[in-house]
Residue frames as qw, qx, qy, qz and C-alpha x, y, z in Angstrom:
[[0.868, 0.381, 0.035, -0.317, 72.20, 12.09, 40.23],
 [0.478, -0.447, 0.722, 0.225, 74.24, 9.08, 39.32],
 [0.605, 0.462, -0.465, -0.453, 74.99, 7.85, 35.76],
 [0.811, -0.169, 0.535, -0.169, 74.39, 4.04, 35.77],
 [0.664, 0.095, 0.620, 0.407, 75.20, 3.31, 32.10],
 [0.305, 0.736, -0.164, -0.582, 75.86, 5.04, 28.78],
 [0.649, 0.110, 0.711, 0.246, 75.48, 3.04, 25.53],
 [0.165, 0.380, -0.427, -0.804, 75.94, 4.21, 21.93],
 [0.415, 0.351, 0.840, -0.018, 72.89, 3.25, 19.94],
 [0.392, 0.725, 0.530, 0.197, 71.52, 4.33, 16.52],
 [0.398, 0.534, 0.064, 0.743, 73.92, 7.22, 16.32],
 [0.318, -0.743, 0.078, -0.584, 72.88, 8.61, 19.68],
 [0.191, 0.253, -0.807, 0.497, 73.27, 7.67, 23.31],
 [0.690, -0.495, -0.431, -0.304, 71.12, 5.70, 25.76],
 [0.153, 0.386, -0.598, 0.686, 71.83, 6.79, 29.30],
 [0.620, -0.545, -0.553, -0.111, 70.41, 5.46, 32.57],
 [0.060, 0.473, -0.414, 0.776, 70.46, 7.55, 35.78],
 [0.475, -0.542, -0.667, 0.186, 69.44, 7.04, 39.40],
 [0.028, 0.464, -0.136, 0.875, 68.31, 10.09, 41.34],
 [0.074, -0.281, -0.755, 0.588, 66.79, 10.80, 44.77],
 [0.201, -0.508, -0.517, -0.659, 63.11, 11.62, 44.51],
 [0.118, -0.134, 0.465, -0.867, 61.57, 13.78, 47.15],
 [0.652, -0.082, -0.153, -0.738, 58.05, 12.77, 46.19],
 [0.887, -0.074, -0.425, -0.165, 58.58, 9.05, 46.67],
 [0.495, -0.757, 0.390, -0.172, 61.15, 9.51, 49.40],
 [0.812, -0.209, 0.506, 0.203, 63.73, 7.24, 47.72],
 [0.170, -0.415, 0.609, 0.654, 65.76, 6.52, 44.70],
 [0.735, 0.553, 0.305, -0.248, 64.22, 6.31, 41.21],
 [0.475, -0.204, 0.638, 0.571, 65.71, 5.39, 37.90],
 [0.593, 0.717, 0.192, -0.314, 65.10, 6.75, 34.40],
 [0.625, 0.017, 0.517, 0.585, 66.65, 6.32, 30.95],
 [0.312, 0.829, 0.036, -0.463, 67.06, 8.88, 28.20],
 [0.705, 0.284, 0.428, 0.489, 67.90, 8.50, 24.53],
 [0.004, -0.825, 0.081, 0.560, 69.76, 11.50, 23.24],
 [0.754, 0.597, 0.213, 0.174, 70.05, 11.81, 19.42],
 [0.634, 0.063, 0.061, 0.768, 73.42, 13.19, 17.95],
 [0.091, 0.700, 0.245, 0.664, 71.66, 16.51, 17.39],
 [0.566, -0.785, -0.251, 0.001, 71.39, 16.99, 21.17],
 [0.735, -0.212, -0.060, 0.642, 75.11, 17.63, 21.30],
 [0.285, 0.049, 0.154, 0.945, 74.82, 20.93, 19.58],
 [0.295, -0.265, -0.236, -0.887, 71.16, 22.02, 19.81],
 [0.491, 0.028, 0.575, -0.654, 67.97, 21.72, 21.85],
 [0.265, -0.038, -0.849, -0.455, 65.81, 18.87, 20.67],
 [0.663, -0.315, -0.060, -0.676, 62.19, 17.96, 21.29],
 [0.053, -0.231, 0.914, -0.328, 61.53, 15.35, 24.01],
 [0.711, -0.215, -0.502, -0.444, 59.00, 12.47, 24.16],
 [0.313, -0.360, 0.727, -0.494, 58.23, 11.13, 27.66],
 [0.627, -0.012, -0.710, -0.320, 57.38, 7.42, 27.43],
 [0.504, -0.320, 0.543, -0.590, 55.32, 6.23, 30.45],
 [0.318, 0.100, -0.930, -0.157, 55.40, 2.42, 30.43],
 [0.677, -0.371, -0.335, -0.540, 52.57, 0.30, 31.72],
 [0.746, -0.541, 0.231, -0.313, 51.91, -1.63, 34.86],
 [0.890, -0.339, 0.262, 0.158, 54.85, -3.68, 36.18],
 [0.729, 0.552, -0.024, 0.404, 57.31, -2.29, 33.63],
 [0.533, -0.576, 0.046, 0.618, 60.70, -0.61, 34.36],
 [0.149, 0.818, -0.214, -0.513, 62.50, 2.04, 32.43],
 [0.225, -0.391, 0.801, 0.392, 64.14, -0.75, 30.40],
 [0.582, 0.380, 0.714, -0.081, 61.05, -2.26, 28.77],
 [0.474, 0.847, 0.110, -0.213, 60.69, 0.43, 26.08],
 [0.069, 0.818, -0.505, -0.267, 64.38, 0.74, 25.39],
 [0.348, -0.265, 0.894, 0.100, 64.85, -3.06, 25.01],
 [0.445, 0.331, 0.832, 0.004, 61.70, -3.89, 23.11],
 [0.374, 0.749, 0.320, -0.443, 60.36, -0.94, 21.12],
 [0.615, 0.174, 0.458, 0.618, 63.06, -0.44, 18.47],
 [0.130, 0.932, 0.338, -0.024, 62.34, 3.28, 18.42],
 [0.430, -0.693, 0.138, 0.561, 65.81, 4.74, 18.62],
 [0.454, 0.126, 0.557, 0.684, 66.68, 4.57, 14.92],
 [0.082, 0.753, 0.522, 0.393, 63.58, 6.69, 14.11],
 [0.342, -0.901, -0.148, 0.221, 64.12, 9.03, 17.09],
 [0.537, -0.387, 0.307, 0.684, 67.72, 9.55, 15.77],
 [0.307, 0.399, 0.560, 0.659, 66.49, 10.39, 12.30],
 [0.111, -0.836, -0.431, -0.321, 63.96, 12.89, 13.70],
 [0.238, 0.403, -0.373, 0.801, 66.35, 14.38, 16.23],
 [0.636, -0.557, -0.180, -0.502, 63.98, 13.34, 19.10],
 [0.018, 0.322, -0.802, 0.503, 65.05, 12.69, 22.73],
 [0.710, -0.352, -0.493, -0.359, 63.07, 10.06, 24.55],
 [0.164, -0.409, 0.667, -0.601, 62.78, 9.91, 28.41],
 [0.723, -0.179, -0.626, -0.229, 61.76, 6.57, 29.97],
 [0.308, -0.509, 0.553, -0.583, 61.11, 6.80, 33.73],
 [0.142, -0.058, -0.971, 0.181, 60.68, 3.71, 35.92],
 [0.400, -0.484, -0.537, -0.563, 57.04, 3.10, 36.78],
 [0.713, -0.641, -0.216, -0.185, 57.39, 2.71, 40.50],
 [0.154, -0.740, 0.596, -0.272, 59.70, 3.08, 43.42],
 [0.825, 0.106, -0.555, 0.008, 61.63, -0.16, 44.19],
 [0.618, -0.027, -0.618, 0.485, 62.55, -1.70, 47.52],
 [0.200, -0.532, 0.124, -0.813, 60.45, 0.57, 49.67],
 [0.264, -0.129, -0.901, 0.318, 58.94, -2.21, 51.80],
 [0.426, -0.182, 0.035, -0.885, 55.55, -0.58, 51.97],
 [0.520, 0.014, 0.731, -0.442, 52.82, -2.60, 53.84],
 [0.740, 0.379, 0.526, -0.178, 51.49, -5.34, 51.50],
 [0.176, 0.721, -0.426, -0.518, 53.90, -4.26, 48.75],
 [0.072, 0.361, -0.880, -0.301, 54.63, -7.73, 47.55],
 [0.502, 0.178, 0.759, -0.374, 51.20, -9.38, 47.98],
 [0.642, 0.608, 0.460, -0.081, 50.02, -8.70, 44.37],
 [0.585, 0.164, 0.375, 0.700, 51.66, -7.88, 41.05],
 [0.113, 0.684, 0.358, 0.626, 49.44, -4.85, 40.55],
 [0.371, -0.911, -0.030, -0.179, 50.24, -3.12, 43.79],
 [0.638, -0.668, 0.252, 0.288, 53.58, -1.99, 45.28],
 [0.319, -0.508, 0.582, 0.549, 56.90, -2.54, 43.47],
 [0.191, 0.025, 0.801, 0.566, 56.36, -2.35, 39.73],
 [0.138, 0.682, 0.718, 0.020, 52.77, -1.19, 39.85],
 [0.211, -0.098, 0.113, 0.966, 52.96, 2.09, 37.98],
 [0.085, 0.738, 0.670, -0.010, 49.92, 4.25, 38.28],
 [0.280, 0.324, 0.103, 0.898, 51.59, 7.74, 37.97],
 [0.349, -0.832, -0.310, -0.300, 49.88, 9.24, 40.97],
 [0.278, 0.453, -0.455, 0.714, 51.16, 11.29, 43.81],
 [0.652, -0.608, -0.118, -0.437, 48.94, 10.33, 46.64],
 [0.240, 0.429, -0.736, 0.465, 50.64, 9.75, 49.97],
 [0.350, -0.025, 0.703, -0.618, 47.57, 8.67, 52.04],
 [0.095, 0.321, 0.927, 0.169, 44.66, 6.37, 51.49],
 [0.214, -0.374, -0.344, -0.834, 41.41, 8.12, 50.29]]
């Protein structure tokens, strides 16, 4: 796993990582907000699954949730919605298929 960035925000840390995913057979990215409380104790975690065509950065840049998460001692995990740069057949023919089309499924063959 590779740390891409680490930014101090709302008294906690926003970190972005890239990791190898066996299920998608390629690299994936996720971000995590860690409140200050996470340095000394386990904290609850919210997994935010963004919508179609979003990346892990949509929520972190637009939601404004980190101040409240810091107050509550809540970690937030924001995975990317889709593998990027895979060059699947017809991947770039439509915005709602292929790169950026997040459906959160694990199918590897057509039905």
